N, C-alpha and C positions, 0 to 999 in steps of 0.2 A: 445546170445555169452557170452556179457558181465555179464550175470547174473552167470553162470557157473564160472566164473574168479573171481567173488567177493564171491562166495561159498567157491571154491576152496581155496582163500586168508584167509577166516574165518576158515575154517578147519586147514589150516596149522599153522595159528596164535593160535589156542586152541590147537593142538596137541604139538606145542613149549612150551606152556604156562605148559601143562601137562608134558610134558618131562622135562624142566627146575623145574618145583616144586616138581616132584619126585625125580630127583637126587639131590634138595636142603634138602629134607628130610632124603633121604639115607645118605647124609653127615653129618647133624644134628645127626641122630642116631647113626652112626659111632663114632662122637665126644663124645657122651654121654658113649658109650661101653668104649671108649679109658680112656675118665675122670673116670670112675669107675675103670679102669684097674691099674691106676695111683694110685688112692686112696688105691686098695686093696694090691700095693705093700707096702706101708706104714703101712696097718693094719696088714699083715704079718710079716712084721719086727718087729713090736710092740710085736705080738702073739709070735714071738721066743725070745724075749728078757725075757717075762714073768717068765718061770721058774728061770733063773739066778737070778732074782731080789727076788723071792718068798724064794728062797734057802738062799740067802744071809741075807734075813729078818729073816728067821724061826731062825737062828742059835742064833739073839739077842731077839726073841719073842715068845718063844716056848708056853707061856701061851694065846697068841693070835691066837688060833687055827682056830676057825670059820672064821675070814677074810681071813686068808691064805688059807683054805680049801677052801672057796668059790672061790677065784679067780683060784686056781688050777682045782677045776670042771668045770669052766668055760672053762678054758685053755685046757682041757682034749680031748674035741670035736675034729674032723678032720677037720681042718680047709678047707683044700683043697676041700673036699667032700662039703662045704655048698653052698647053694644057694646064690644068690647075697642078697636077703632079710634077711636070717639067718645070713649073715656076718655082715649087718648092725646091727640086734638085738644084736648078741653078742659081736660087738663092745662097744653098748651102756651100756651092763651089765660089758663089762669088764672096761670100762673108770671109772664108778661107783666104781667098787672093787679096781682101781688102786688108785682112789683117797683116799678111805678108807686105802688102804695100806701105801702110802705116808703120810698121817694124822697118822698114827701107826707109821711109821718110825720116826715123829717128837720127840715121845716120848722117844727114846733110843739116849741119846748124844753120846754113844759109835759108834752105828750105823751109826747116821750122819755123824762122823769122818772116817769111815772103807772106805778104798781107793776104793775097790772094789763096795761097795755100790755108791760111788760118780760116777763113773764111768759109772756104770749101770744108774744112776739117769740122768747124763748128757746124754747118749745117749736117754733115754726115753723123756727126754724134747723135743732132737731135733725130734724125731719121731713124738711126740705131736704137734709139732711145723707143720711139714709137712702133718699131718694127716689135721690139721685145714686147712691149705691151699688148700689141694685137695679138702675138703668137699666143701669148697666156689667155687672153680673151678667147680667142679662136678655140683652144684647146679646151678651156671651160665649158664653151657651147657645144662642141662634139662630145665631152664627156656626159652631158645631161643629154643630147639626142641619144648616144648610143645605150645609156641606162634605160631611155624609154623604148629604144628598138628591141634590147636585149632582156629587159626583166618582165617576168611574169605578172599578169596576163596579157602586159602589152605586147610581148614577143608573138603572141598568135596574130593580133591584129596587124603588126608590122610584117609578119610574113606574108599574111593574106594579102595586102596591098604593097607589097614590094619595096617596103623601106629596109635599106642595107645600112650594116655598120659602118661609119665613115671613118678615116684614118685620121690619128692625131697629127699633128705637125710636129715632127722630130729634127733636130739637127743632125747632121752627121758628125762623126766623132773627129775630133780636130786636136791635132798637137798644138800647146803653147807654143806661142812666137816668142824664140829668143833674140832680143837685139844685143848685139855685140859690137863693141867700141873699138 
């Protein structure tokens, strides 16, 4: 009789462990989704600012068509229909394009003094700060999730229930923008 109680106790402990680990993994996965959704809000906000910035710069920099067209072409994709990895790739391209656009704006003193451009630039700067902070948060949450998925003995539970490692948000290698007068 005592052997049955011991076996039953071990089974209960194992089931509790599985249940607690599973719920922890679900919680971490949902935190990753929330972190990406938060970052996505800021990416969308920047996405919506781009046409206004490009139009403002166009008036001053007609002959800088290539830079402006590159940003417009990136922006013309349907953001809401992109998958998560496509949004990250588009963000990397747009970040580089905006860096070139802002470097271009430095070449036009009248543009730098234009109130509309200054307001848009202030908004963009704030959004860029929010994006950077949300990227850090996203990566921290992904790290915690990946640790839970990969570390023993949680990796056994995660593989049984199909929890997969998630990718960190990494920016593409970009060259520094050089402003020449």
